[in-house]
N, C-alpha and C positions, 0 to 999 in steps of 0.2 A: 555435370558442372562441378567445379571445385574452387574454393577460396584459397588463396595463398595464406601461409601461417600468420602473416602480419595483417591480413584482411584488406590489403591494398589492391590486389589483383583478383580477378575472377576468370577462370578458364572455362571455356565452353567448347563443345564439339557435337557433331551429329551426322546426319545422313549425307551431307555434302563432302565428307571425308576431311574437312578442315578443322584444325585446332585453332581457337581464337583466344586472345588475352584481352581483357577489358580492364579499364580503370574502374575499380569498384565504387569510387566516390562520384565520378563524373559520368560514368557510363560510356566514355569514349573508348574506341578501339586502341589497343596498345600494339598488338601483333595479330596477324591472321594468316592462315594457310592459303589465302587467295589474293592478298594484296601485295603491294610493293615490299613491305617489310614482312617477310614471310617466315613461317616455320618451313625449313627446307625438307625435301624428301617426304612429302605427305604420305599418309596411309593410302591404301588402294581400295578401301571399303569403309563402311560406316564405323565411326569411332564410338565406343560404348562406355569406356571408363577413363577417368582422369584422376590424378592425385599429385599434389605438390610434395616435394621432399620437405622435411621439417625446417631446413634452413631457407626454403623458398627459392633456391637456385636452380632446381631441376623440376621438370614436370614429366610425369609418366602418362602415356596414353595407351589404351588397349583397344583393339579393333577387331571387327569381323573378318579382317584379312588374316587373322590368326597370329598377329605380331603384337609385341609391346615395344613402343619407342620411348626412349628417355631423351628429353630435350633440355638444352641449356636455355633457361628462361631469358637471359640477357641477350644472347645472340640469335636464338631461334634455330640453331643447328641441332640435329639429332646427334647425341653423343654415342649412342649405340641402339641397335635393334635386337630384341630377343625373339627367337623363333623356337618353336617346340610344341605349341598348342596345335591340336588337330582340328579345332573348330573355333568359333568366334571367342575372343577374349571379352569378357563382360565387366570385369572389375580389376582395379590395380590399387595397391596400397604400399606405402613405405613403412618400415619399422620406425619407432620413435627416434632411434639414433640415426636414421637415414642410411644405414649401411646395407640394408637388404630391401628387396622389392618383392612383393607377392602379387601373383596374378591368378585370376579364376576365369573359367570359361564354360561354355556349353560343352556337352559331351555328344559324341557321334552315336 
């Protein structure tokens, strides 16, 4: 899970491969990978790590499918997918200026 920098959104993900956004105040769903207003092009395996960019406009997700996706929070579209890990991605983090993204994973 991860809170947006302004604390208004909570991102969650898990074993069903879906990334969900929740209204942190009401608990209502804002966007989900399985509903009508979806994050497009879901991961193909368990999502293990989430991080908002410092401006709250992007959300990164790391998955056991060995990829990192960066999503546009407003539209739910993935802006790009990073490939290169040889095993599950377990953590993602933006730098404080939001210009770089780090990822960590399991080793084979």
